[in-house]
Structure formats: structure tokens, C-alpha cells
GUPA-119842 format. One record per residue (C-alpha): residue number from 1; x, y, z. Coordinates in Angstrom, 2 decimals. Layout:
REM residues N
R NUM X Y Z
...
END
This chain:
REM residues 89
R 1 14.41 -14.97 12.19
R 2 12.29 -17.44 13.95
R 3 8.73 -16.79 14.64
R 4 6.75 -16.96 17.56
R 5 5.02 -20.44 18.34
R 6 1.89 -20.90 16.75
R 7 1.72 -17.54 14.96
R 8 -0.42 -18.58 12.31
R 9 -2.87 -19.29 14.67
R 10 -2.69 -16.11 17.51
R 11 -1.44 -13.34 14.81
R 12 -5.03 -11.46 15.29
R 13 -4.46 -11.67 18.81
R 14 -1.27 -10.04 19.31
R 15 -2.03 -5.98 19.95
R 16 1.40 -5.27 17.77
R 17 -0.17 -6.89 14.64
R 18 -3.60 -5.24 15.15
R 19 -1.82 -1.72 15.73
R 20 0.09 -2.23 12.78
R 21 -2.55 -3.35 10.67
R 22 -4.24 0.00 11.81
R 23 -1.39 1.99 11.30
R 24 -1.15 0.45 7.63
R 25 -4.98 1.37 6.95
R 26 -4.52 4.97 8.27
R 27 -1.23 5.27 6.49
R 28 -3.15 4.23 3.09
R 29 -6.12 6.67 3.61
R 30 -3.35 9.66 4.38
R 31 -1.48 8.45 1.13
R 32 -4.39 8.53 -1.05
R 33 -6.12 11.64 0.60
R 34 -2.60 13.26 -0.71
R 35 -2.99 11.89 -4.04
R 36 -6.45 13.77 -4.66
R 37 -6.37 16.81 -6.62
R 38 -6.27 19.97 -4.78
R 39 -9.91 21.12 -4.89
R 40 -10.87 17.63 -4.16
R 41 -9.62 17.75 -0.47
R 42 -11.41 18.96 2.14
R 43 -10.58 22.00 4.15
R 44 -8.59 21.23 7.22
R 45 -7.37 23.47 9.68
R 46 -4.01 23.80 10.98
R 47 -4.56 22.10 14.38
R 48 -6.46 19.35 12.87
R 49 -3.66 18.30 10.25
R 50 -1.28 18.72 13.31
R 51 -3.65 16.25 15.33
R 52 -3.87 14.01 12.14
R 53 0.04 13.73 11.81
R 54 0.38 13.08 15.56
R 55 -1.90 10.03 15.07
R 56 0.32 8.85 12.18
R 57 3.35 9.24 14.49
R 58 2.01 7.55 17.38
R 59 0.59 4.55 16.25
R 60 3.64 2.65 14.73
R 61 5.22 3.95 18.03
R 62 2.57 2.69 20.09
R 63 2.64 -0.99 17.63
R 64 6.55 -1.09 18.46
R 65 5.90 -0.58 22.32
R 66 3.47 -3.32 22.35
R 67 5.75 -5.80 20.43
R 68 7.39 -5.86 23.94
R 69 4.50 -6.03 26.22
R 70 3.79 -9.37 27.71
R 71 0.43 -10.39 27.20
R 72 -0.66 -12.79 29.70
R 73 -4.10 -13.86 28.19
R 74 -1.94 -15.56 25.57
R 75 0.23 -17.37 27.56
R 76 -2.77 -18.93 29.51
R 77 -4.55 -19.70 26.53
R 78 -1.10 -21.47 25.08
R 79 -0.85 -23.28 28.25
R 80 -4.64 -24.29 28.29
R 81 -4.04 -25.86 24.48
R 82 -1.14 -27.78 25.41
R 83 -2.75 -29.08 28.21
R 84 -5.94 -29.99 26.20
R 85 -3.57 -31.59 23.40
R 86 -1.63 -33.64 26.26
R 87 -5.05 -34.83 27.77
R 88 -6.16 -35.87 24.30
R 89 -2.77 -37.60 23.12
END
């Protein structure tokens, strides 16, 4: 496995990482909600449950798609850093 260049410096700017962090938070909250005793769980309509389930399915799918989408600003920032490094060397 080969990591992308400068992954440690740009991971927080990658949309796939942002979406996967959001997915982790969302699924953790869903898991915690499911573990609540039934009388503590708020009453949600079936429509609301379907929407929440749809969000749970959509988030990781969007994150997967965003992984293959080019992010031009990252490439421009990388070129700017390389130019600055070369000018300083």
C-alpha cells in the first residue's frame, strides 16, 4: 500500500477523509441510539427512520466517490509548496 504524498499534512483537507470522519460519527451515534433502552429512545416516525437510514447509506457511498474525484486545490497547493521549497533551497 502506498500512501499519497504528504498525507500527514493534507489528510484533513481531503473530502474523502472529511466524509469518512462524518460517517464514523454518524454510525457511532446510530449505534449508541440502538443500544438505548426502548423507553429512552425517542419515538420516530417510519419516514424519519427511512431518512436516517438513507443518510447512513449515502455517507459512505459519497465518501467512496469523493476518493476518486480530483481536488485541484490540493494539487495547486502542492505545487506552491514545492516552488517555495525549491526557492528556499
